[in-house]
C-alpha positions as CSV (number, residue, x, y, z in Angstrom):
1,M,80.6,104.2,89.7
2,K,84.3,104.9,89.6
3,R,86.8,104.8,86.8
4,F,90.0,102.9,87.1
5,V,93.0,102.7,84.7
6,I,94.8,99.4,84.9
7,H,98.2,98.2,83.6
8,V,97.8,96.0,80.5
9,S,99.8,93.2,82.2
10,Y,96.9,92.6,84.6
11,L,94.9,91.2,81.6
12,N,97.0,88.1,81.7
13,Q,96.3,87.4,85.4
14,P,93.8,84.6,86.0
15,S,91.9,86.5,88.7
16,F,91.5,89.5,86.4
17,Q,90.5,87.2,83.5
18,E,87.7,85.8,85.7
19,L,86.3,89.3,86.3
20,L,86.5,90.0,82.5
21,S,84.5,86.8,81.9
22,Q,81.9,87.8,84.4
23,A,81.7,91.3,82.9
24,E,81.2,89.8,79.4
25,E,78.4,87.5,80.7
26,E,76.6,90.2,82.6
27,F,77.1,93.3,80.5
28,G,78.7,92.3,77.2
29,F,81.6,94.2,75.6
30,D,79.7,96.3,73.1
31,H,79.7,99.8,74.6
32,P,79.8,102.9,72.5
33,M,82.3,104.7,74.8
34,G,84.6,101.8,75.2
35,V,83.8,101.5,78.9
36,L,84.0,98.1,80.6
37,T,81.8,97.6,83.7
38,I,83.2,95.1,86.2
39,P,80.5,93.2,88.2
40,C,82.0,93.4,91.7
41,R,82.2,95.8,94.7
42,E,84.6,98.6,94.4
43,D,86.5,97.6,97.5
44,A,86.9,94.0,96.1
45,F,88.3,95.5,92.9
46,V,90.7,97.8,94.7
47,D,91.9,94.8,96.8
48,L,92.5,92.8,93.6
49,L,94.5,95.7,92.0
50,S,96.5,95.9,95.2
51,R,97.4,92.2,95.1
52,L,98.3,92.4,91.4
53,N,100.5,95.4,92.1
54,S,102.5,93.4,94.6
55,L,103.4,90.7,92.0
């Protein structure tokens, strides 16, 4: 797994909110280290970040 730091403005984007919803369903948000696991392939996540950067 890889760690990504994202801009807080991405949290308002519908595509990112969908990933957060999937993460909550699959893994929950209760993690002692504050880590959030996103349930998608790394290349798909990087592609999403790239598209959000261009907005």
